[in-house]
ZAGU-772892 format. One line per field, with one value per residue (C-alpha): residue in three letters; x, y, z; residue number from 0. Coordinates in steps of 0.2 Angstrom, whole numbers. Layout:
N
resn <- ALA_...
x <- X_...
y <- Y_...
z <- Z_...
resi <- NUM_...
This chain:
494
resn <- PRO_THR_ASN_CYS_CYS_ARG_ALA_ARG_SER_PRO_ARG_SER_ALA_GLN_ALA_GLN_ARG_ARG_ASN_LYS_TRP_ASP_LEU_ILE_VAL_MET_TRP_PHE_LEU_LEU_PHE_PHE_ILE_VAL_ALA_LEU_ALA_ALA_VAL_ALA_TYR_GLY_GLN_GLU_TRP_LEU_ILE_GLU_GLN_PRO_GLY_SER_ARG_THR_LEU_ASP_PHE_ALA_GLY_TYR_GLN_PHE_GLU_ALA_SER_ILE_PRO_VAL_ALA_ILE_GLY_GLY_LEU_LEU_LEU_VAL_ILE_ALA_ALA_THR_ILE_VAL_LEU_TRP_ALA_LEU_VAL_VAL_ALA_LEU_LEU_ARG_MET_PRO_ARG_ARG_TRP_SER_GLY_GLY_SER_ARG_LEU_LYS_ARG_ARG_ASP_LYS_GLY_PHE_SER_ALA_ILE_SER_GLN_GLY_LEU_ILE_ALA_VAL_GLY_SER_GLY_ASP_ALA_ALA_ARG_ALA_SER_LYS_ALA_ALA_HIS_VAL_ALA_GLU_ARG_LEU_LEU_PRO_ASN_GLU_PRO_LEU_SER_GLN_PHE_LEU_LYS_ALA_GLN_ALA_ALA_GLN_LEU_SER_GLY_ASP_ARG_ARG_LEU_ALA_GLU_GLU_THR_PHE_HIS_LYS_MET_THR_LEU_LYS_PRO_GLU_THR_LYS_LEU_LEU_GLY_LEU_ARG_GLY_LEU_HIS_ILE_GLU_ALA_ARG_ARG_ARG_ASP_ASP_ALA_GLU_ALA_ALA_HIS_HIS_PHE_ALA_LYS_GLU_ALA_HIS_ASP_ILE_ALA_PRO_VAL_PRO_TRP_ALA_GLY_ALA_ALA_MET_LEU_GLU_HIS_LEU_ALA_ALA_GLN_GLY_ASP_TRP_GLN_LYS_ALA_ARG_GLU_ALA_ILE_GLU_ALA_SER_LEU_LEU_ALA_LYS_ALA_ILE_ASP_VAL_GLN_THR_ALA_GLN_ASN_MET_ARG_ALA_VAL_VAL_GLU_THR_ALA_MET_ALA_MET_GLU_LYS_ASP_ARG_ASP_HIS_PRO_HIS_ASP_ALA_LEU_HIS_LEU_ALA_ARG_GLN_ALA_LEU_LYS_ARG_ARG_PRO_GLY_PHE_ALA_PRO_ALA_ALA_VAL_ALA_ALA_ALA_LYS_VAL_LEU_ILE_ARG_HIS_GLY_ASP_GLN_LYS_GLN_ALA_LEU_LYS_LEU_ILE_GLU_THR_VAL_TRP_ALA_THR_LYS_PRO_HIS_PRO_ASP_LEU_ALA_ALA_ALA_TYR_LEU_GLU_ALA_LEU_SER_GLY_GLU_SER_ASN_VAL_ALA_LYS_LEU_ALA_ARG_VAL_GLU_LYS_LEU_ALA_ARG_ALA_ALA_PRO_SER_ALA_PRO_GLU_SER_ARG_HIS_ALA_VAL_ALA_GLU_VAL_ALA_LEU_SER_ALA_ARG_ASN_PHE_ALA_LYS_ALA_ARG_GLU_ALA_LEU_ALA_PRO_LEU_ILE_ALA_SER_GLY_ARG_HIS_PRO_THR_ALA_HIS_THR_CYS_LEU_LEU_MET_ALA_GLU_ILE_GLU_ASP_GLY_GLU_HIS_GLY_PRO_SER_GLY_PRO_VAL_ARG_GLU_TRP_LEU_ALA_ARG_GLY_SER_ARG_ALA_PRO_ARG_ASP_PRO_VAL_TRP_ILE_ALA_ASP_GLY_VAL_VAL_SER_LYS_ASN_TRP_LEU_PRO_MET_SER_PRO_VAL_THR_GLY_ARG_LEU_ASP_ALA_PHE_GLU_TRP_LYS_PRO_PRO_PRO_ASP_SER_ALA_GLN_HIS_LEU_THR_GLU_GLU_GLY_LYS_PRO_ASN_ILE_PRO_ALA_ALA_PHE_LEU_THR_ARG_PRO_ALA_GLU_PRO_ALA_ALA_LEU_PRO_SER_THR_GLU_ALA_SER_GLY_GLU_ALA_ALA_THR_GLY_GLN_GLN_ALA
x <- 298_286_283_304_302_290_296_312_303_302_319_326_311_323_338_332_328_343_351_342_347_365_363_357_369_382_376_374_391_400_387_394_411_408_399_415_427_417_417_435_440_426_434_450_447_438_454_466_456_462_451_445_430_431_416_412_403_404_419_428_435_436_447_447_448_431_439_439_424_410_420_414_395_398_400_388_375_380_380_366_354_363_357_340_339_346_333_318_328_326_307_301_309_294_280_295_296_276_274_285_276_259_267_272_254_247_258_254_236_235_244_233_215_226_230_212_205_214_208_191_191_199_188_200_190_202_212_204_197_214_218_200_207_223_216_202_219_230_217_201_192_197_182_192_193_176_173_187_177_161_166_177_162_149_162_163_144_142_128_127_143_140_124_131_144_134_126_140_145_127_134_147_140_157_151_133_127_141_132_114_118_125_111_101_110_110_91_87_100_87_71_66_57_52_69_77_67_68_84_84_72_85_98_89_83_102_110_99_112_108_107_96_82_84_80_64_58_57_47_36_34_31_15_9_11_15_13_26_39_35_39_56_60_57_70_83_86_84_97_107_107_103_104_92_87_87_73_61_62_60_44_37_38_30_17_12_8_-1_-11_-10_-21_-33_-36_-57_-58_-52_-49_-44_-33_-27_-25_-15_-4_1_0_13_25_28_33_46_52_48_44_40_30_21_15_8_-1_-10_-11_-20_-30_-39_-46_-49_-60_-71_-73_-59_-51_-46_-35_-28_-23_-13_-5_1_5_16_26_27_38_52_50_40_34_24_13_8_3_-10_-16_-15_-26_-37_-42_-46_-58_-75_-66_-64_-47_-45_-47_-35_-23_-24_-23_-7_2_0_5_22_25_32_47_49_63_59_55_41_33_34_25_14_9_11_1_-12_-12_-9_-25_-37_-27_-15_-4_6_5_12_25_30_31_44_53_68_69_71_85_99_114_103_94_76_69_61_42_48_51_33_27_33_26_10_9_14_1_-14_-9_-4_-8_3_19_38_39_30_39_57_51_47_62_69_63_70_86_83_88_74_63_66_55_52_64_71_85_82_62_51_37_21_18_30_30_34_48_58_50_64_74_61_69_60_60_72_61_73_65_76_84_82_95_96_93_79_63_47_34_17_0_1_21_27_18_31_21_6_-10_-18_-1_-3_-20_-22_-40_-44_-37_-54_-51_-53_-41_-39_-27_-15_-17_-15_3_6_2_18_30_27_31_46_53_52
y <- 265_272_255_259_276_271_255_268_281_276_272_289_296_289_295_312_311_302_318_332_326_322_343_345_338_346_363_360_353_368_379_369_372_392_393_383_395_407_405_399_414_426_416_421_439_439_431_444_459_465_469_459_459_460_454_461_448_445_455_445_452_442_445_440_445_442_425_418_425_422_402_404_409_397_383_387_387_371_366_372_365_347_350_353_338_326_337_330_315_309_319_307_289_285_287_277_266_263_266_250_240_243_241_224_219_225_214_198_202_203_186_180_186_174_161_159_163_149_137_142_137_121_118_115_124_123_131_145_148_151_162_173_173_179_192_198_201_210_219_220_235_225_222_207_202_203_192_178_176_173_162_149_151_143_131_125_122_137_149_159_166_168_178_188_192_195_207_218_219_227_240_250_257_250_231_230_222_208_206_207_194_182_184_181_164_159_163_153_139_137_141_156_165_179_183_181_191_204_205_203_220_229_224_227_244_247_242_229_216_200_189_203_202_186_182_195_186_171_176_183_170_157_171_171_187_189_208_213_199_208_224_217_211_229_234_223_226_245_243_230_219_205_205_207_190_183_194_191_172_180_189_175_166_176_181_163_159_173_165_147_156_165_151_149_166_180_168_184_191_173_173_189_186_167_174_190_176_167_182_185_168_161_142_141_127_131_148_141_126_138_150_135_128_145_144_126_130_144_134_142_123_130_144_133_121_132_140_122_121_135_131_116_118_125_117_101_96_83_94_103_84_82_100_98_80_89_102_85_78_77_70_53_42_41_60_62_52_63_80_73_65_85_92_79_85_102_92_77_70_74_57_69_70_52_46_57_48_31_35_43_28_13_20_18_3_6_-5_-4_14_16_7_14_31_22_12_28_26_10_8_-1_9_19_16_19_28_16_28_23_4_4_8_-7_-18_-9_-10_-31_-31_-25_-33_-51_-50_-57_-66_-62_-49_-37_-44_-41_-23_-23_-30_-17_-2_-5_-4_10_29_37_52_70_76_93_93_105_105_85_85_78_85_80_97_113_120_144_138_123_119_114_129_144_148_157_147_130_118_110_99_87_66_63_57_40_48_59_65_62_77_71_83_89_96_107_121_134_130_141_130_134_123_108_107_106_104_85_81_75_55_57_44_31_20_35_39_23_22_42_34_18_27_40_24_15_34_34
z <- 286_296_305_309_314_327_335_338_346_362_360_355_368_381_377_378_393_399_390_400_415_410_405_424_432_422_427_445_446_440_452_466_461_458_476_484_478_482_500_503_493_506_522_518_513_528_539_533_534_552_569_584_596_614_626_644_655_673_675_665_645_631_616_599_578_569_560_580_585_569_570_590_586_573_589_601_588_582_600_605_593_599_617_609_596_613_627_612_609_628_631_616_623_634_620_608_617_623_604_600_612_605_586_595_603_589_578_588_591_572_569_583_572_557_564_570_552_547_564_558_540_544_558_574_586_599_592_586_604_609_597_598_618_612_599_614_627_617_603_611_602_585_575_567_585_590_573_577_595_589_574_586_600_583_578_597_596_613_605_620_618_600_600_616_604_590_599_603_587_584_597_584_567_559_563_565_548_552_570_564_550_563_576_559_556_576_575_559_571_586_573_577_566_569_577_560_552_565_560_544_542_552_542_528_532_533_518_506_507_496_511_518_503_501_520_518_502_512_527_515_506_522_526_507_508_488_486_497_491_473_481_491_476_466_483_480_462_461_475_465_476_464_446_431_427_447_447_432_438_455_450_437_453_465_450_447_465_466_448_460_473_465_449_458_466_454_436_425_441_440_421_418_432_423_408_414_422_406_397_409_410_396_395_414_412_433_424_407_418_429_414_404_420_422_404_403_420_410_396_385_378_364_369_382_371_359_374_379_361_359_376_372_357_367_386_385_401_409_419_400_394_411_406_390_392_405_389_381_392_383_367_363_364_347_345_359_351_335_343_358_340_330_351_351_334_339_348_341_350_366_379_386_368_366_383_381_364_371_386_377_363_378_384_364_366_350_355_339_340_359_356_341_351_364_351_351_370_370_357_354_364_377_392_395_410_422_415_399_405_414_402_391_406_403_383_386_397_390_375_380_397_414_405_407_395_410_423_412_409_427_431_422_426_443_440_425_429_435_426_433_446_457_469_481_496_492_495_481_478_466_463_460_475_474_488_494_511_519_522_512_498_484_466_475_463_452_436_440_439_463_474_480_497_492_503_494_501_507_507_524_518_530_541_532_514_515_511_493_488_499_494_475_467_459_440_431_428_408_404_422_411_409_425_434_424_431_448_445_437_455_465_455_456_474
resi <- 0_1_2_3_4_5_6_7_8_9_10_11_12_13_14_15_16_17_18_19_20_21_22_23_24_25_26_27_28_29_30_31_32_33_34_35_36_37_38_39_40_41_42_43_44_45_46_47_48_49_50_51_52_53_54_55_56_57_58_59_60_61_62_63_64_65_66_67_68_69_70_71_72_73_74_75_76_77_78_79_80_81_82_83_84_85_86_87_88_89_90_91_92_93_94_95_96_97_98_99_100_101_102_103_104_105_106_107_108_109_110_111_112_113_114_115_116_117_118_119_120_121_122_123_124_125_126_127_128_129_130_131_132_133_134_135_136_137_138_139_140_141_142_143_144_145_146_147_148_149_150_151_152_153_154_155_156_157_158_159_160_161_162_163_164_165_166_167_168_169_170_171_172_173_174_175_176_177_178_179_180_181_182_183_184_185_186_187_188_189_190_191_192_193_194_195_196_197_198_199_200_201_202_203_204_205_206_207_208_209_210_211_212_213_214_215_216_217_218_219_220_221_222_223_224_225_226_227_228_229_230_231_232_233_234_235_236_237_238_239_240_241_242_243_244_245_246_247_248_249_250_251_252_253_254_255_256_257_258_259_260_261_262_263_264_265_266_267_268_269_270_271_272_273_274_275_276_277_278_279_280_281_282_283_284_285_286_287_288_289_290_291_292_293_294_295_296_297_298_299_300_301_302_303_304_305_306_307_308_309_310_311_312_313_314_315_316_317_318_319_320_321_322_323_324_325_326_327_328_329_330_331_332_333_334_335_336_337_338_339_340_341_342_343_344_345_346_347_348_349_350_351_352_353_354_355_356_357_358_359_360_361_362_363_364_365_366_367_368_369_370_371_372_373_374_375_376_377_378_379_380_381_382_383_384_385_386_387_388_389_390_391_392_393_394_395_396_397_398_399_400_401_402_403_404_405_406_407_408_409_410_411_412_413_414_415_416_417_418_419_420_421_422_423_424_425_426_427_428_429_430_431_432_433_434_435_436_437_438_439_440_441_442_443_444_445_446_447_448_449_450_451_452_453_454_455_456_457_458_459_460_461_462_463_464_465_466_467_468_469_470_471_472_473_474_475_476_477_478_479_480_481_482_483_484_485_486_487_488_489_490_491_492_493
């Protein structure tokens, strides 16, 4: 019963409101009838009253009864109101005509802007330029007209006109940020890094918008000024231009870059920065490798091995395996194999674990162990990668010498899927870099299989990469055969 009452309560409330309005209308009609009767009675009483009204004006005498005089007065008042309304309408007519013309021009202008923006989006440069000309003629002071003009100029390749238009936009407060972004884009297109940084900095000072913050980070990273890059990240986070997770990832990248620069001259600072980056971004292989190399260089192999084993359990990576073998450089191949097998047990199903065991087993000439490690990767129904095929070719060559299976595995490896590499903006790098050599974007490198069109970054690199990241210290030649297999895999991936 309670639910039924609750279900009917909206209807009952609506009925109550309807009854209330009906009562109000009834009382209004009753009041109107009473008022109308009172007015009729008053008019009848006025007509029945005796008396007259005489008006002397300019030698003329006008005499009329009281009702006629009152009626004449009301007619004069009504005529005066009508005459005043006509005069006001005549005076406002030119303004209305001009206002209507302005509204028509405005409507045509915004219609041209809409058509122009659609043309820009569809890539029709001629139509966009025509619409921009019409919009500028009809709405010369409208910000959207200037924006359309600049977009049409960019689409048609007229950079001079685009820059002039964006510069005009910077002269108005409401379009200054938009103009600065356009000038920043044009400066980057002509490879003028200083001008691009100037426009980004000016925009960042007005409001820390995401594109300006990213441009500031790119410039500071290209200059190797990592401390100011950290400050820029904090400023962007404070202004909510980036989210917390993005800020944490960028902090980890910057701190790893700082650790890589300080690993020789300031090892304690480098170790602190690398560990801090690893806390911000758990499993980040470049930070773990940087921390491990500092520990290895200062003779603390035990801590380095423990650090790598901890990270390997969550995110195994070939760079971690290389650092692990570097920490074991003083041990025999048999001892290395036992330690690497222990490392692999932390992530037994990962291809990186099986590759690491196979490489060390191959160095120790334990071909059975190497085959056993790679067996799950070449099992029926699976497609081994190029690195797996090359390792199998080395195993066949080391155990049986040059033979048909060696050529078969090499041929199979040439058609196999390629292994992941560090890649950013289509460029493959042997080592991780904190930013893209093409765009300067921070945290651009990803560990993934390269596309067919990927370019390989040579030791010369790009001019906007700090020199500290282009010349890495030589790795110790602990396992000759393992390094040979790694070089072969790199050549195959290329």
